[in-house]
C-alpha positions in Angstrom: -31.5 162.2 121.9 -33.5 161.1 124.9 -32.1 160.3 128.5 -32.4 156.9 129.9 -34.9 158.3 132.5 -37.1 159.8 129.7 -37.2 156.6 127.8 -38.3 154.6 130.9 -41.1 157.4 131.5 -42.3 157.1 128.0 -42.3 153.2 127.9 -44.2 153.4 131.2 -46.8 155.6 129.9 -47.3 153.5 126.9 -47.6 150.3 128.9 -50.1 151.7 131.4 -52.0 153.9 129.1 -52.1 156.8 131.9 -49.8 159.1 133.6 -51.0 157.9 137.0 -50.3 154.3 136.2 -46.9 155.2 134.9 -46.1 157.2 138.0 -47.1 154.3 140.2 -44.9 151.8 138.0 -41.9 154.0 138.3 -42.6 155.0 142.0 -42.6 158.8 141.0 -45.0 161.6 141.2 -47.7 162.2 138.6 -46.8 166.1 138.2 -43.2 165.5 137.8 -43.9 162.7 135.2 -46.3 165.1 133.3 -43.7 167.8 133.1 -41.0 165.2 131.8 -43.4 164.2 128.9 -43.6 167.9 128.0 -39.8 168.1 128.0 -39.5 165.2 125.8 -41.8 166.4 123.3 -40.1 169.8 123.1 -36.8 168.0 122.7 -38.0 165.5 119.8 -40.0 168.4 118.2 -43.1 166.3 117.6 -46.0 165.2 119.8 -46.1 162.0 121.4 -49.7 162.0 122.7 -52.9 163.7 121.9 -54.8 164.7 125.2 -58.4 163.8 124.6 -61.0 163.9 127.3 -58.2 163.8 129.9 -56.6 160.7 128.4 -53.4 160.2 126.5 -53.8 158.8 123.0 -50.4 157.9 121.5 -49.3 159.3 118.1 -48.4 157.5 115.2 -44.8 158.6 115.9 -45.2 157.6 119.4 -46.1 154.0 118.2 -43.1 153.9 116.0 -40.5 155.1 118.7 -42.1 152.6 121.1 -41.5 149.8 118.8 -37.8 150.6 118.7 -37.7 151.2 122.3 -39.2 147.5 122.9 -36.4 146.1 120.7 -33.9 147.8 122.7 -35.4 146.6 125.8 -35.5 143.0 124.3 -32.0 143.3 123.8 -31.3 144.2 127.5 -33.4 141.2 128.5 -31.3 139.0 126.3 -28.2 140.6 127.8 -29.4 139.8 131.3 -30.2 136.2 130.3 -26.7 135.8 129.0 -25.1 137.3 132.2 -27.3 135.0 134.4 -26.1 132.0 132.2 -22.5 133.0 132.5 -22.7 133.4 136.3 -24.2 130.0 136.7 -21.8 128.3 134.4 -24.2 127.3 131.8 -23.3 126.7 128.3 -19.8 126.3 129.5 -17.4 123.3 129.4 -14.6 123.5 132.1 -11.5 121.3 130.9 -9.0 120.4 133.6 -6.4 117.6 133.8 -4.4 116.1 136.6 -1.4 113.7 137.6 -2.8 110.2 138.1 -2.7 109.9 141.8 -4.4 113.5 142.1 -7.1 112.6 139.6 -8.0 109.5 141.4 -8.1 111.1 145.0 -8.7 114.7 145.7 -9.5 116.2 142.4 -13.2 114.5 142.3 -13.9 116.1 145.6 -12.9 119.5 144.0 -15.0 119.2 141.0 -18.0 117.9 143.2 -17.7 121.3 144.8 -17.3 123.2 141.6 -20.3 121.4 140.1 -22.4 122.4 143.2 -21.6 126.1 142.6 -22.2 125.8 138.9 -25.0 123.2 138.4 -25.2 123.9 134.5 -21.5 123.3 134.0 -20.1 120.6 132.0 -16.7 119.2 132.8 -14.1 117.6 130.7 -11.5 115.7 132.9 -8.3 114.1 131.7 -5.5 112.0 133.5 -2.2 113.6 132.5 1.3 111.9 132.4 4.5 114.1 132.9 4.9 114.2 129.0 1.3 115.3 128.3 1.0 118.1 130.8 2.8 121.0 129.0 1.0 120.4 125.8 -2.2 120.2 127.4 -2.0 123.6 128.8 0.3 125.3 126.2 -1.9 124.3 123.4 -5.0 125.2 125.4 -6.5 121.8 125.3 -7.2 122.3 128.9 -7.6 125.4 131.2 -6.1 123.9 134.4 -3.9 121.1 135.6 -3.3 119.8 139.0 0.2 118.0 139.1 2.8 117.0 141.6 5.5 118.8 139.7 5.9 122.4 138.4 5.4 122.9 134.5 8.4 124.7 133.1 7.0 126.8 130.2 7.0 130.5 129.7 3.3 130.9 129.2 2.5 128.5 132.1 2.0 129.7 135.8 2.7 127.0 138.3 1.7 127.8 141.9 2.4 125.3 144.6 -1.0 125.0 146.6 0.0 122.1 149.2 1.9 118.9 149.4 1.5 115.1 150.2 4.1 112.8 151.3 5.6 109.3 150.5 4.2 106.3 152.3 4.8 102.8 152.3 2.5 100.1 150.8 3.0 96.7 152.0 1.0 93.4 152.1 -1.3 93.1 155.1 0.7 89.8 156.2 4.1 91.7 155.7 6.3 91.6 158.8 6.2 95.4 158.9 2.4 95.6 158.5 1.8 96.2 162.3 4.3 98.9 162.6 2.8 102.4 162.8 6.1 104.0 161.5 9.1 102.8 159.6 12.4 103.9 158.3 13.8 103.3 155.0 16.5 101.1 156.4 13.5 98.7 157.4 13.1 98.0 153.7 16.6 96.4 153.3 16.1 93.1 151.4 12.5 93.9 150.4 11.2 93.5 146.9 10.7 97.0 145.9 8.3 98.4 143.3 9.6 101.9 142.3 9.7 104.7 139.8 12.5 105.7 137.4 15.0 108.2 139.0 14.1 110.9 136.4 10.3 111.2 137.5 8.8 113.2 140.2 8.1 110.2 142.4 11.5 108.7 141.6 13.6 111.8 142.6 11.8 111.9 146.0 12.4 108.3 146.8 16.0 108.5 145.6 16.5 111.6 147.9 14.8 109.5 150.8 17.2 106.7 150.5 20.1 108.9 150.0 19.2 110.8 153.3 19.1 107.4 155.0 22.6 106.6 153.7 20.9 103.5 151.7 20.6 102.4 147.9 17.1 101.4 146.7 17.0 97.7 145.5 14.3 97.8 142.8 12.9 94.8 141.6 10.2 96.4 139.1 9.9 99.7 137.7 6.4 101.0 137.2 5.0 104.5 135.9 1.7 104.8 138.1 1.6 104.4 141.9 -1.9 102.7 141.4 0.1 100.0 139.4 2.5 99.7 142.2 -0.2 99.3 144.9 -1.8 96.4 142.7 1.4 94.6 142.5 1.8 94.9 146.4 -1.7 93.4 146.8 -0.7 90.6 144.7 2.3 89.7 146.9 4.9 91.4 144.9 6.7 93.1 147.7 6.4 96.6 148.9 6.3 100.0 147.2 6.8 103.8 148.1 3.7 105.7 146.8 2.3 109.1 147.6 -0.2 109.8 150.3 -2.8 110.9 147.8 -2.7 107.2 146.1 -3.3 105.9 149.7 -6.4 108.0 150.1 -8.0 105.7 147.4 -10.1 102.7 148.2 -7.9 99.6 148.3 -8.4 96.1 149.1 -7.8 94.8 152.7 -4.8 92.9 151.5 -2.6 96.3 151.4 -1.6 98.5 154.4 0.0 102.0 154.1 2.8 102.9 156.6 4.1 106.2 157.5 7.9 107.0 157.3 9.7 108.4 160.1 11.3 110.8 157.5 8.9 111.0 154.7 9.8 112.5 151.4 7.6 115.6 150.4 5.5 115.5 147.2 4.4 118.9 146.3 1.1 119.9 144.5 0.9 122.6 141.9 -2.2 124.3 140.2 -1.1 125.3 136.6 -3.0 127.4 134.1 -1.6 129.2 130.8 -1.3 132.9 131.4 -2.2 133.6 127.8 -5.6 132.2 127.9 -8.4 134.5 129.5 -9.6 133.3 132.9 -13.2 132.8 133.6 -14.8 133.2 136.9 -15.3 129.4 136.8 -11.4 129.0 136.9 -11.1 131.5 139.7 -13.6 129.5 141.7 -11.8 126.3 140.9 -8.4 127.8 142.2 -10.1 128.7 145.6 -11.6 125.3 145.9 -8.3 123.6 145.1 -6.4 125.7 147.5 -9.0 125.3 150.3 -9.2 121.6 149.7 -5.4 121.0 150.2 -5.5 123.2 153.4 -8.2 120.8 154.6 -6.2 117.6 154.2 -5.2 115.8 157.4 -1.5 116.2 158.3 0.9 113.4 158.7 1.3 112.2 162.6 4.3 113.8 164.3 7.2 111.6 165.1 
């Protein structure tokens, strides 16, 4: 068998046709290269070159050996091409889902940064309800999910990476609209759009009212915060929504007010631990964490 260095030397001589040219190509000395050729022929037990008038003429065996070595080098070139494409995220689809308020606010910023890092990347993005999130990852329909609740499944890793807060959406002409900060008690008698108590948002709202010693008087139950804001924009009372929903573009007919004692809405990044994690996934996790850290913090009371 030949060493990798011997194969490099033989190939260089075959390409350049001379020992001196091969020496320049490999950045080595000509005498050392000539000695190496002699060692190769001793090991192979057949001649590689005929020395004719100071020139090296490849033997028939050398020609056969060179063809085989070129096939090997072609394989290395193909491997290098695959590695470059993997590093750039080409020929790869990254599948990610999110809770509605996150998917409509901060996740597009994260995916824009991810696409900038991997220009050839294809993204499959899905909005997920609470009921869909577990199957999305457990059945490997997606690689990551960004949610406002932890996913309870033995194969899924949920990591808290930040939090938002609850704010109050009111019509711009509402008596509270000019207030910079309100309390839950200020909503007494207001027409309230809210979430069912068994939902992530609903549990936080129920806790806010309980801390204030109040009972929520809900006029309309909704599933999505965007729906609640649309109702408020059309004069249907007020709504407690998360700060991620408030980040989205809205009509001038709605204002968002801070609470003196806001409920905290955690944000989780979730993935299936049984699925192999690609470098793109690792990059996405880093981007998601840094994006959450960069969010403006609520004003202090």
